[in-house]
C-alpha positions in Angstrom: -2.7 18.0 -1.3 -5.1 15.1 -0.8 -3.3 11.8 -1.1 -4.8 9.5 -3.8 -6.6 6.5 -2.3 -7.6 3.3 -4.0 -10.8 2.8 -2.1 -11.3 -1.0 -2.9 -7.8 -2.0 -2.1 -6.2 0.4 0.4 -6.8 -2.0 3.3 -5.7 -5.1 1.4 -2.9 -6.9 3.2 -0.8 -9.1 0.9 0.8 -11.2 3.6 -2.4 -11.9 5.4 -4.1 -12.8 2.1 -1.3 -15.2 1.3 -1.5 -16.7 4.8 -5.0 -17.9 4.1 -3.8 -20.1 1.2 -2.2 -23.2 2.7 -0.6 -24.1 -0.6 2.0 -21.4 0.0 4.9 -22.3 2.3 5.5 -18.7 3.3 8.4 -19.3 5.6 10.5 -20.4 2.6 9.7 -17.3 0.5 9.0 -14.5 3.0 11.0 -13.2 6.0 10.9 -10.3 8.4 13.8 -8.3 9.8 14.6 -4.9 11.3 17.1 -2.2 10.2 18.4 0.5 12.5 18.1 4.2 11.5 20.4 5.5 8.7 21.1 2.0 7.3 21.0 1.2 3.6 18.5 -1.5 2.7 20.1 -1.6 -0.8 22.1 0.5 -3.2 23.8 0.0 -6.5 25.1 -2.4 -7.6 23.0 -4.6 -5.3 21.8 -7.9 -6.8 18.1 -7.6 -6.2 16.5 -10.9 -5.0 13.7 -9.5 -3.0 10.7 -7.1 -3.0 10.4 -5.3 0.4 7.2 -4.3 2.3 7.6 -1.6 4.9 5.8 -2.9 8.1 6.8 0.0 10.4 9.1 2.9 9.9 10.1 5.1 7.0 12.6 4.9 4.1 13.9 7.5 1.7 14.5 6.5 -1.9 16.9 8.2 -4.2 19.7 7.8 -6.8 23.0 9.5 -7.7 24.1 12.4 -9.8 26.8 12.0 -12.4 29.5 13.0 -9.9 28.2 10.4 -7.4 26.2 12.6 -5.0 23.0 11.2 -3.5 19.7 12.8 -4.2 16.3 11.9 -2.7 13.1 11.6 -4.7 10.6 9.7 -2.5 9.8 8.7 1.0 7.9 5.5 1.8 6.4 4.2 5.0 4.1 1.4 6.3 2.3 -0.7 3.7 4.5 0.5 0.9 6.5 -1.8 -1.3 10.0 -1.1 -2.8 12.6 -3.0 -4.8 13.6 -3.9 -8.3 11.1 -5.9 -10.3 13.7 -6.3 -13.0 11.6 -5.0 -15.9 13.9 -2.1 -16.7 16.8 -3.9 -18.4 19.4 -3.0 -15.8 18.3 0.7 -15.7 17.3 0.5 -12.0 19.8 2.6 -10.0 18.2 3.3 -6.7 19.2 3.4 -3.0 16.9 2.9 -0.1 18.0 4.2 3.3 16.1 4.1 6.6 14.9 7.3 8.2 14.0 5.5 11.4 14.4 2.0 12.8 12.3 0.1 10.3 10.6 -3.3 10.3 10.5 -4.9 6.8 9.1 -8.0 5.2 11.2 -9.4 2.3 9.4 -11.5 -0.4 11.6 -13.5 -2.8 11.4 -11.7 -6.1 10.5 -14.9 -8.1 7.7 -15.7 -5.7 6.4 -12.1 -5.6 6.3 -11.9 -9.4 4.6 -15.3 -9.6 1.7 -14.4 -7.3 1.0 -10.9 -8.8 0.8 -12.6 -12.3 -1.1 -15.7 -11.4 -3.4 -14.6 -8.6 -6.2 -12.3 -10.0 -7.0 -10.7 -6.7 -3.4 -10.0 -6.0 -2.8 -8.8 -9.5 -5.7 -6.3 -9.3 -4.5 -5.0 -6.0 -0.9 -4.6 -7.2 -2.1 -2.7 -10.3 -4.2 -0.5 -8.1 -1.2 0.1 -5.8 1.1 1.1 -8.7 -1.5 3.5 -10.1 -1.8 5.1 -6.7 2.0 5.5 -6.5 2.1 6.9 -10.1 -0.7 9.3 -9.3 1.0 10.5 -6.2 4.2 11.2 -8.1 2.4 13.2 -10.8 0.6 15.3 -8.2 3.8 16.0 -6.3 5.6 17.0 -9.6 2.8 19.3 -10.6 2.6 21.1 -7.2 6.3 21.5 -6.9 6.8 22.9 -10.4 4.2 25.7 -10.0 5.3 27.2 -6.6 8.0 29.5 -5.2 10.5 27.9 -2.8 8.5 28.9 0.2 5.3 27.5 -1.3 7.0 24.3 -2.3 8.2 23.8 1.2 4.7 24.6 2.6 3.3 22.0 0.2 5.9 19.4 1.3 5.2 20.1 5.0 1.5 19.5 4.4 2.0 16.5 2.2 4.5 14.9 4.6 2.5 15.7 7.7 2.0 12.0 8.2 2.5 10.2 11.5 4.4 6.9 11.3 5.5 4.4 13.9 9.0 3.1 13.9 10.1 -0.5 14.8 10.2 0.4 18.5 6.8 1.9 18.6 7.9 5.5 18.6 5.8 8.0 16.7 7.4 10.4 14.1 6.2 12.9 11.5 7.6 12.2 8.1 8.4 15.8 7.3 10.5 16.1 10.5 12.7 13.2 9.5 14.1 14.9 6.4 17.1 17.2 6.3 17.4 20.5 4.5 19.3 18.6 1.8 16.5 16.1 1.4 13.9 18.8 1.1 16.0 20.5 -1.5 16.2 17.3 -3.5 12.4 17.0 -3.5 11.8 20.5 -4.8 14.9 20.9 -7.1 16.7 23.4 -4.9 20.0 23.6 -3.1 20.3 23.1 0.6 21.3 26.8 1.0 18.1 27.9 -0.8 16.0 25.8 1.5 17.9 27.0 4.6 17.3 30.6 3.5 13.6 30.0 3.0 13.2 28.2 6.3 15.1 31.0 8.1 12.9 33.7 6.6 9.7 31.8 7.6 10.6 30.5 11.0 7.0 31.1 12.2 5.7 28.7 9.5 8.3 25.9 9.3 9.8 23.8 12.1 13.5 23.8 12.5 15.0 21.3 10.1 18.6 20.0 10.4 21.0 20.6 7.6 
């Protein structure tokens, strides 16, 4: 599946754009930090005060079933933004966990919302970015719903065949960072179903940890 691309804004860098405006005192509203692998950036009931930009690394996003079990529904990497914009009336119930060591940039929520509303260039970029994420989600849902388990996994392997660099400069492929449980969450299958499909098709799929 070809990833949707917003041609005019896919190379737009929010932080570099803000740096050019001397009226912003960025050191008071933006900070950078690194999280090790398998660390939670946030989870319910976190009080969300920031929007996060992934500089290097990868993060899986998910939520919880009624009995409290985690499930994964997305993976983000460099140049992606995550967090709670607080437009959902306390319905945001997401966790974000690092898949590699990850370098992040944290924007104060109040500042982030101010610039995406008041700065036309930033506003247009952000709308473009959200449409891209929305289109990606729709494409994934359509592809996953129309395939067998093997074909769903084949699609995920192709879609997540993306090289990313972690905070230490090591290169990873997104697909290889996910467990059988994570893959099952993506396609609406159990870990056992995924394990069986992987075992039957060992020549197609790399070995994925449980």
